[in-house]
PDB file of N, CA, C, O and CB in Angstrom:
ATOM      1  N   MET A   1     117.136  98.140 109.553  1.00  0.00           N
ATOM      2  CA  MET A   1     116.096  97.753 108.475  1.00  0.00           C
ATOM      3  C   MET A   1     115.773  97.952 107.316  1.00  0.00           C
ATOM      4  O   MET A   1     114.585  97.690 107.129  1.00  0.00           O
ATOM      5  CB  MET A   1     115.294  97.926 108.682  1.00  0.00           C
ATOM      6  N   LEU A   2     116.389  98.358 106.302  1.00  0.00           N
ATOM      7  CA  LEU A   2     116.412  98.187 105.096  1.00  0.00           C
ATOM      8  C   LEU A   2     116.101  97.448 104.937  1.00  0.00           C
ATOM      9  O   LEU A   2     115.383  97.386 103.939  1.00  0.00           O
ATOM     10  CB  LEU A   2     117.096  98.268 104.537  1.00  0.00           C
ATOM     11  N   ILE A   3     116.317  96.202 105.725  1.00  0.00           N
ATOM     12  CA  ILE A   3     116.537  94.070 105.260  1.00  0.00           C
ATOM     13  C   ILE A   3     114.985  94.175 105.578  1.00  0.00           C
ATOM     14  O   ILE A   3     114.341  93.729 104.629  1.00  0.00           O
ATOM     15  CB  ILE A   3     117.868  92.422 106.738  1.00  0.00           C
ATOM     16  N   MET A   4     114.268  94.578 106.510  1.00  0.00           N
ATOM     17  CA  MET A   4     113.042  94.184 107.071  1.00  0.00           C
ATOM     18  C   MET A   4     112.146  95.171 106.101  1.00  0.00           C
ATOM     19  O   MET A   4     110.936  95.085 105.892  1.00  0.00           O
ATOM     20  CB  MET A   4     112.929  94.412 108.826  1.00  0.00           C
ATOM     21  N   VAL A   5     112.634  95.677 105.820  1.00  0.00           N
ATOM     22  CA  VAL A   5     111.067  96.410 104.791  1.00  0.00           C
ATOM     23  C   VAL A   5     111.629  95.744 102.777  1.00  0.00           C
ATOM     24  O   VAL A   5     110.841  95.729 101.832  1.00  0.00           O
ATOM     25  CB  VAL A   5     111.132  99.362 104.927  1.00  0.00           C
ATOM     26  N   TYR A   6     112.826  95.392 102.721  1.00  0.00           N
ATOM     27  CA  TYR A   6     112.862  94.216 101.818  1.00  0.00           C
ATOM     28  C   TYR A   6     111.606  93.776 102.108  1.00  0.00           C
ATOM     29  O   TYR A   6     110.441  94.138 101.945  1.00  0.00           O
ATOM     30  CB  TYR A   6     113.993  93.131 102.017  1.00  0.00           C
ATOM     31  N   ARG A   7     112.464  92.519 102.783  1.00  0.00           N
ATOM     32  CA  ARG A   7     111.865  90.883 103.021  1.00  0.00           C
ATOM     33  C   ARG A   7     110.504  91.533 103.132  1.00  0.00           C
ATOM     34  O   ARG A   7     110.073  91.162 102.040  1.00  0.00           O
ATOM     35  CB  ARG A   7     112.457  89.753 104.621  1.00  0.00           C
ATOM     36  N   LEU A   8     109.356  92.347 103.744  1.00  0.00           N
ATOM     37  CA  LEU A   8     108.338  93.075 103.698  1.00  0.00           C
ATOM     38  C   LEU A   8     107.744  92.868 102.029  1.00  0.00           C
ATOM     39  O   LEU A   8     106.819  92.592 101.264  1.00  0.00           O
ATOM     40  CB  LEU A   8     108.796  94.575 104.200  1.00  0.00           C
ATOM     41  N   TYR A   9     108.395  93.050 102.127  1.00  0.00           N
ATOM     42  CA  TYR A   9     108.224  93.770  99.922  1.00  0.00           C
ATOM     43  C   TYR A   9     108.647  92.580  99.169  1.00  0.00           C
ATOM     44  O   TYR A   9     109.298  93.002  98.213  1.00  0.00           O
ATOM     45  CB  TYR A   9     109.743  95.440  99.135  1.00  0.00           C
ATOM     46  N   ALA A  10     108.590  91.247  99.136  1.00  0.00           N
ATOM     47  CA  ALA A  10     109.763  90.105  98.296  1.00  0.00           C
ATOM     48  C   ALA A  10     107.539  89.763  98.822  1.00  0.00           C
ATOM     49  O   ALA A  10     106.581  89.766  98.048  1.00  0.00           O
ATOM     50  CB  ALA A  10     112.149  88.911  99.250  1.00  0.00           C
ATOM     51  N   GLU A  11     107.558  89.503 100.563  1.00  0.00           N
ATOM     52  CA  GLU A  11     106.110  89.053 100.522  1.00  0.00           C
ATOM     53  C   GLU A  11     105.260  89.286 100.438  1.00  0.00           C
ATOM     54  O   GLU A  11     104.498  88.352 100.689  1.00  0.00           O
ATOM     55  CB  GLU A  11     105.719  88.723 100.963  1.00  0.00           C
ATOM     56  N   VAL A  12     104.474  90.806  99.986  1.00  0.00           N
ATOM     57  CA  VAL A  12     103.550  91.406  99.609  1.00  0.00           C
ATOM     58  C   VAL A  12     103.505  90.700  97.545  1.00  0.00           C
ATOM     59  O   VAL A  12     102.526  90.287  96.924  1.00  0.00           O
ATOM     60  CB  VAL A  12     103.926  93.230 100.116  1.00  0.00           C
ATOM     61  N   ARG A  13     105.064  90.853  97.036  1.00  0.00           N
ATOM     62  CA  ARG A  13     104.997  90.734  96.186  1.00  0.00           C
ATOM     63  C   ARG A  13     105.229  89.675  95.167  1.00  0.00           C
ATOM     64  O   ARG A  13     105.062  89.623  93.949  1.00  0.00           O
ATOM     65  CB  ARG A  13     105.288  91.395  96.197  1.00  0.00           C
ATOM     66  N   ASN A  14     105.841  88.530  96.416  1.00  0.00           N
ATOM     67  CA  ASN A  14     104.555  87.141  96.313  1.00  0.00           C
ATOM     68  C   ASN A  14     103.406  86.484  96.913  1.00  0.00           C
ATOM     69  O   ASN A  14     103.157  85.338  97.286  1.00  0.00           O
ATOM     70  CB  ASN A  14     104.971  86.189  96.367  1.00  0.00           C
ATOM     71  N   GLU A  15     103.000  87.216  96.893  1.00  0.00           N
ATOM     72  CA  GLU A  15     101.554  86.671  97.343  1.00  0.00           C
ATOM     73  C   GLU A  15     100.430  87.950  96.506  1.00  0.00           C
ATOM     74  O   GLU A  15      99.293  87.981  96.979  1.00  0.00           O
ATOM     75  CB  GLU A  15     101.411  86.670  99.487  1.00  0.00           C
ATOM     76  N   ALA A  16     100.652  88.704  95.621  1.00  0.00           N
ATOM     77  CA  ALA A  16     100.104  88.827  94.656  1.00  0.00           C
ATOM     78  C   ALA A  16     101.037  88.259  93.152  1.00  0.00           C
ATOM     79  O   ALA A  16     100.343  88.124  92.144  1.00  0.00           O
ATOM     80  CB  ALA A  16      99.716  90.208  94.806  1.00  0.00           C
ATOM     81  N   GLN A  17     102.525  87.948  93.027  1.00  0.00           N
ATOM     82  CA  GLN A  17     102.067  87.079  91.807  1.00  0.00           C
ATOM     83  C   GLN A  17     101.630  85.812  92.504  1.00  0.00           C
ATOM     84  O   GLN A  17     102.192  84.867  91.950  1.00  0.00           O
ATOM     85  CB  GLN A  17     103.297  86.775  90.619  1.00  0.00           C
ATOM     86  N   GLU A  18     101.019  85.492  93.288  1.00  0.00           N
ATOM     87  CA  GLU A  18      99.963  84.122  93.247  1.00  0.00           C
ATOM     88  C   GLU A  18      99.103  83.777  92.822  1.00  0.00           C
ATOM     89  O   GLU A  18      98.883  82.810  92.092  1.00  0.00           O
ATOM     90  CB  GLU A  18      99.497  83.771  93.928  1.00  0.00           C
ATOM     91  N   LYS A  19      98.244  84.826  93.380  1.00  0.00           N
ATOM     92  CA  LYS A  19      97.216  85.622  92.427  1.00  0.00           C
ATOM     93  C   LYS A  19      96.458  86.023  91.381  1.00  0.00           C
ATOM     94  O   LYS A  19      95.288  86.001  90.998  1.00  0.00           O
ATOM     95  CB  LYS A  19      97.304  86.063  92.340  1.00  0.00           C
ATOM     96  N   VAL A  20      98.075  86.590  90.884  1.00  0.00           N
ATOM     97  CA  VAL A  20      97.533  86.474  89.366  1.00  0.00           C
ATOM     98  C   VAL A  20      97.788  85.375  88.513  1.00  0.00           C
ATOM     99  O   VAL A  20      97.758  85.566  87.297  1.00  0.00           O
ATOM    100  CB  VAL A  20      98.001  87.497  88.600  1.00  0.00           C
ATOM    101  N   VAL A  21      98.025  84.304  88.947  1.00  0.00           N
ATOM    102  CA  VAL A  21      98.756  83.004  88.591  1.00  0.00           C
ATOM    103  C   VAL A  21      96.912  82.447  88.925  1.00  0.00           C
ATOM    104  O   VAL A  21      96.305  81.821  88.055  1.00  0.00           O
ATOM    105  CB  VAL A  21     100.537  82.327  89.842  1.00  0.00           C
ATOM    106  N   TYR A  22      96.291  82.784  90.200  1.00  0.00           N
ATOM    107  CA  TYR A  22      95.254  82.096  90.694  1.00  0.00           C
ATOM    108  C   TYR A  22      94.066  82.203  89.013  1.00  0.00           C
ATOM    109  O   TYR A  22      93.517  81.418  88.240  1.00  0.00           O
ATOM    110  CB  TYR A  22      94.664  83.006  92.424  1.00  0.00           C
ATOM    111  N   PHE A  23      94.250  84.140  89.262  1.00  0.00           N
ATOM    112  CA  PHE A  23      93.112  84.564  88.910  1.00  0.00           C
ATOM    113  C   PHE A  23      93.667  84.191  87.210  1.00  0.00           C
ATOM    114  O   PHE A  23      92.765  83.526  86.701  1.00  0.00           O
ATOM    115  CB  PHE A  23      92.663  86.248  89.518  1.00  0.00           C
ATOM    116  N   GLN A  24      94.238  84.292  86.710  1.00  0.00           N
ATOM    117  CA  GLN A  24      94.544  84.045  85.155  1.00  0.00           C
ATOM    118  C   GLN A  24      94.024  82.234  85.075  1.00  0.00           C
ATOM    119  O   GLN A  24      93.366  81.735  84.163  1.00  0.00           O
ATOM    120  CB  GLN A  24      96.628  84.400  84.712  1.00  0.00           C
ATOM    121  N   SER A  25      94.491  81.602  86.168  1.00  0.00           N
ATOM    122  CA  SER A  25      93.994  80.333  85.816  1.00  0.00           C
ATOM    123  C   SER A  25      92.365  80.686  85.939  1.00  0.00           C
ATOM    124  O   SER A  25      91.882  80.568  84.813  1.00  0.00           O
ATOM    125  CB  SER A  25      94.611  79.051  86.857  1.00  0.00           C
ATOM    126  N   LEU A  26      91.631  80.970  86.643  1.00  0.00           N
ATOM    127  CA  LEU A  26      90.723  80.850  86.719  1.00  0.00           C
ATOM    128  C   LEU A  26      89.675  81.467  85.285  1.00  0.00           C
ATOM    129  O   LEU A  26      88.469  81.318  85.088  1.00  0.00           O
ATOM    130  CB  LEU A  26      90.701  81.253  87.938  1.00  0.00           C
ATOM    131  N   TYR A  27      90.797  82.229  84.412  1.00  0.00           N
ATOM    132  CA  TYR A  27      90.184  83.462  83.235  1.00  0.00           C
ATOM    133  C   TYR A  27      90.292  82.147  82.453  1.00  0.00           C
ATOM    134  O   TYR A  27      89.292  81.810  81.819  1.00  0.00           O
ATOM    135  CB  TYR A  27      91.242  85.226  82.596  1.00  0.00           C
ATOM    136  N   ASN A  28      91.468  81.295  82.414  1.00  0.00           N
ATOM    137  CA  ASN A  28      91.407  80.534  81.206  1.00  0.00           C
ATOM    138  C   ASN A  28      90.794  79.031  80.987  1.00  0.00           C
ATOM    139  O   ASN A  28      91.096  78.262  80.075  1.00  0.00           O
ATOM    140  CB  ASN A  28      92.664  80.490  80.857  1.00  0.00           C
ATOM    141  N   LYS A  29      89.873  78.803  82.031  1.00  0.00           N
ATOM    142  CA  LYS A  29      89.025  78.311  82.512  1.00  0.00           C
ATOM    143  C   LYS A  29      87.808  78.673  81.617  1.00  0.00           C
ATOM    144  O   LYS A  29      87.190  78.056  80.750  1.00  0.00           O
ATOM    145  CB  LYS A  29      89.047  78.618  83.798  1.00  0.00           C
ATOM    146  N   ASN A  30      87.688  80.088  82.240  1.00  0.00           N
ATOM    147  CA  ASN A  30      86.394  80.560  81.768  1.00  0.00           C
ATOM    148  C   ASN A  30      85.660  80.502  82.763  1.00  0.00           C
ATOM    149  O   ASN A  30      84.437  80.494  82.627  1.00  0.00           O
ATOM    150  CB  ASN A  30      85.799  79.907  80.717  1.00  0.00           C
ATOM    151  N   ASP A  31      86.372  80.439  84.212  1.00  0.00           N
ATOM    152  CA  ASP A  31      85.693  80.344  85.169  1.00  0.00           C
ATOM    153  C   ASP A  31      85.205  81.541  86.054  1.00  0.00           C
ATOM    154  O   ASP A  31      85.553  81.778  87.211  1.00  0.00           O
ATOM    155  CB  ASP A  31      86.288  79.566  85.735  1.00  0.00           C
ATOM    156  N   PHE A  32      83.858  82.626  84.859  1.00  0.00           N
ATOM    157  CA  PHE A  32      84.058  84.667  85.938  1.00  0.00           C
ATOM    158  C   PHE A  32      83.420  83.786  87.501  1.00  0.00           C
ATOM    159  O   PHE A  32      84.086  83.660  88.529  1.00  0.00           O
ATOM    160  CB  PHE A  32      82.103  86.886  85.051  1.00  0.00           C
ATOM    161  N   SER A  33      82.419  83.423  87.356  1.00  0.00           N
ATOM    162  CA  SER A  33      82.247  82.995  88.907  1.00  0.00           C
ATOM    163  C   SER A  33      82.705  83.292  89.623  1.00  0.00           C
ATOM    164  O   SER A  33      82.552  84.325  90.274  1.00  0.00           O
ATOM    165  CB  SER A  33      82.348  82.107  89.316  1.00  0.00           C
ATOM    166  N   ASN A  34      83.444  82.447  89.736  1.00  0.00           N
ATOM    167  CA  ASN A  34      84.579  81.902  90.776  1.00  0.00           C
ATOM    168  C   ASN A  34      85.967  83.318  90.866  1.00  0.00           C
ATOM    169  O   ASN A  34      86.950  83.406  91.601  1.00  0.00           O
ATOM    170  CB  ASN A  34      85.361  80.044  89.941  1.00  0.00           C
ATOM    171  N   MET A  35      85.552  84.052  89.989  1.00  0.00           N
ATOM    172  CA  MET A  35      86.433  85.395  89.525  1.00  0.00           C
ATOM    173  C   MET A  35      85.547  86.436  89.839  1.00  0.00           C
ATOM    174  O   MET A  35      86.163  87.430  89.455  1.00  0.00           O
ATOM    175  CB  MET A  35      86.885  85.517  87.864  1.00  0.00           C
ATOM    176  N   TYR A  36      85.217  86.553  89.982  1.00  0.00           N
ATOM    177  CA  TYR A  36      83.825  87.084  90.928  1.00  0.00           C
ATOM    178  C   TYR A  36      83.467  87.056  92.580  1.00  0.00           C
ATOM    179  O   TYR A  36      83.130  88.013  93.277  1.00  0.00           O
ATOM    180  CB  TYR A  36      82.702  86.258  90.439  1.00  0.00           C
ATOM    181  N   ALA A  37      83.622  85.871  92.912  1.00  0.00           N
ATOM    182  CA  ALA A  37      82.643  85.788  93.805  1.00  0.00           C
ATOM    183  C   ALA A  37      84.696  86.513  94.879  1.00  0.00           C
ATOM    184  O   ALA A  37      84.710  87.493  95.625  1.00  0.00           O
ATOM    185  CB  ALA A  37      81.406  83.669  94.047  1.00  0.00           C
ATOM    186  N   ASN A  38      86.236  85.481  94.488  1.00  0.00           N
ATOM    187  CA  ASN A  38      87.365  85.513  94.463  1.00  0.00           C
ATOM    188  C   ASN A  38      88.646  86.841  94.640  1.00  0.00           C
ATOM    189  O   ASN A  38      89.844  87.010  94.868  1.00  0.00           O
ATOM    190  CB  ASN A  38      87.291  84.947  93.504  1.00  0.00           C
ATOM    191  N   GLY A  39      87.430  87.528  94.357  1.00  0.00           N
ATOM    192  CA  GLY A  39      88.379  89.043  93.469  1.00  0.00           C
ATOM    193  C   GLY A  39      88.501  89.622  95.143  1.00  0.00           C
ATOM    194  O   GLY A  39      88.550  89.055  96.235  1.00  0.00           O
ATOM    195  N   ALA A  40      88.517  91.025  94.695  1.00  0.00           N
ATOM    196  CA  ALA A  40      88.711  92.340  96.186  1.00  0.00           C
ATOM    197  C   ALA A  40      88.021  92.476  96.033  1.00  0.00           C
ATOM    198  O   ALA A  40      87.372  92.489  94.987  1.00  0.00           O
ATOM    199  CB  ALA A  40      89.429  93.596  96.571  1.00  0.00           C
ATOM    200  N   ASN A  41      87.580  92.834  98.066  1.00  0.00           N
ATOM    201  CA  ASN A  41      86.564  92.174  98.625  1.00  0.00           C
ATOM    202  C   ASN A  41      85.127  93.408  98.256  1.00  0.00           C
ATOM    203  O   ASN A  41      83.924  93.194  98.406  1.00  0.00           O
ATOM    204  CB  ASN A  41      87.023  91.818 100.426  1.00  0.00           C
ATOM    205  N   ASP A  42      85.931  94.915  97.653  1.00  0.00           N
ATOM    206  CA  ASP A  42      84.964  95.632  97.384  1.00  0.00           C
ATOM    207  C   ASP A  42      84.316  95.711  96.242  1.00  0.00           C
ATOM    208  O   ASP A  42      83.195  96.212  96.150  1.00  0.00           O
ATOM    209  CB  ASP A  42      85.231  96.539  97.622  1.00  0.00           C
ATOM    210  N   PHE A  43      85.394  94.902  94.643  1.00  0.00           N
ATOM    211  CA  PHE A  43      84.665  94.670  93.577  1.00  0.00           C
ATOM    212  C   PHE A  43      82.977  93.993  93.326  1.00  0.00           C
ATOM    213  O   PHE A  43      82.208  94.137  92.376  1.00  0.00           O
ATOM    214  CB  PHE A  43      85.549  93.964  93.047  1.00  0.00           C
ATOM    215  N   PRO A  44      82.837  93.256  94.564  1.00  0.00           N
ATOM    216  CA  PRO A  44      80.754  93.088  94.244  1.00  0.00           C
ATOM    217  C   PRO A  44      80.302  94.035  94.515  1.00  0.00           C
ATOM    218  O   PRO A  44      79.146  94.281  94.172  1.00  0.00           O
ATOM    219  CB  PRO A  44      79.664  92.068  95.110  1.00  0.00           C
ATOM    220  N   LYS A  45      81.057  94.927  95.239  1.00  0.00           N
ATOM    221  CA  LYS A  45      80.052  96.729  95.758  1.00  0.00           C
ATOM    222  C   LYS A  45      79.766  96.870  94.826  1.00  0.00           C
ATOM    223  O   LYS A  45      78.627  96.504  94.537  1.00  0.00           O
ATOM    224  CB  LYS A  45      80.656  98.308  96.340  1.00  0.00           C
ATOM    225  N   ILE A  46      80.474  97.383  93.959  1.00  0.00           N
ATOM    226  CA  ILE A  46      80.764  98.531  92.725  1.00  0.00           C
ATOM    227  C   ILE A  46      79.933  97.752  91.279  1.00  0.00           C
ATOM    228  O   ILE A  46      79.114  98.223  90.490  1.00  0.00           O
ATOM    229  CB  ILE A  46      82.905  98.763  92.382  1.00  0.00           C
ATOM    230  N   THR A  47      80.550  96.413  91.367  1.00  0.00           N
ATOM    231  CA  THR A  47      80.018  95.394  90.206  1.00  0.00           C
ATOM    232  C   THR A  47      78.613  94.875  90.337  1.00  0.00           C
ATOM    233  O   THR A  47      78.507  95.056  91.550  1.00  0.00           O
ATOM    234  CB  THR A  47      80.904  94.105  90.149  1.00  0.00           C
ATOM    235  N   SER A  48      77.656  94.452  90.041  1.00  0.00           N
ATOM    236  CA  SER A  48      76.583  93.392  89.917  1.00  0.00           C
ATOM    237  C   SER A  48      77.492  92.607  89.296  1.00  0.00           C
ATOM    238  O   SER A  48      78.371  93.149  88.626  1.00  0.00           O
ATOM    239  CB  SER A  48      75.156  93.667  89.131  1.00  0.00           C
ATOM    240  N   LYS A  49      77.442  91.417  89.395  1.00  0.00           N
ATOM    241  CA  LYS A  49      77.263  89.731  88.873  1.00  0.00           C
ATOM    242  C   LYS A  49      76.588  89.954  87.956  1.00  0.00           C
ATOM    243  O   LYS A  49      77.519  90.078  87.161  1.00  0.00           O
ATOM    244  CB  LYS A  49      76.559  88.543  89.759  1.00  0.00           C
ATOM    245  N   GLU A  50      75.668  90.129  87.324  1.00  0.00           N
ATOM    246  CA  GLU A  50      74.884  89.572  86.435  1.00  0.00           C
ATOM    247  C   GLU A  50      76.268  90.848  85.526  1.00  0.00           C
ATOM    248  O   GLU A  50      77.183  90.270  84.940  1.00  0.00           O
ATOM    249  CB  GLU A  50      72.734  89.697  86.554  1.00  0.00           C
ATOM    250  N   ASP A  51      76.275  92.321  85.507  1.00  0.00           N
ATOM    251  CA  ASP A  51      77.629  93.087  84.992  1.00  0.00           C
ATOM    252  C   ASP A  51      78.779  92.539  84.634  1.00  0.00           C
ATOM    253  O   ASP A  51      79.622  92.793  83.774  1.00  0.00           O
ATOM    254  CB  ASP A  51      78.101  93.880  85.839  1.00  0.00           C
ATOM    255  N   PHE A  52      78.669  91.846  85.350  1.00  0.00           N
ATOM    256  CA  PHE A  52      80.587  90.819  85.844  1.00  0.00           C
ATOM    257  C   PHE A  52      80.430  89.753  84.313  1.00  0.00           C
ATOM    258  O   PHE A  52      81.167  89.696  83.329  1.00  0.00           O
ATOM    259  CB  PHE A  52      80.538  89.146  88.238  1.00  0.00           C
ATOM    260  N   LEU A  53      79.223  89.039  84.623  1.00  0.00           N
ATOM    261  CA  LEU A  53      79.763  87.698  84.188  1.00  0.00           C
ATOM    262  C   LEU A  53      78.624  88.109  82.640  1.00  0.00           C
ATOM    263  O   LEU A  53      78.415  87.195  81.843  1.00  0.00           O
ATOM    264  CB  LEU A  53      79.371  85.937  85.539  1.00  0.00           C
ATOM    265  N   CYS A  54      77.928  89.650  82.363  1.00  0.00           N
ATOM    266  CA  CYS A  54      77.960  89.695  80.688  1.00  0.00           C
ATOM    267  C   CYS A  54      78.902  89.342  79.459  1.00  0.00           C
ATOM    268  O   CYS A  54      78.516  89.544  78.307  1.00  0.00           O
ATOM    269  CB  CYS A  54      77.845  90.808  80.431  1.00  0.00           C
TER     270      CYS A  54
END
């Protein structure tokens, strides 16, 4: 069971690292519209696009 937990942890960690690299590349290109659109599902609900892009 411990091996299964470790594998799941590794998969989640790899996915998180890929997302960080993706968002860093968007940030480096000043592509804030895509950062807003492709961010966390709940982010647009609590932050207006106008406020985010200011």
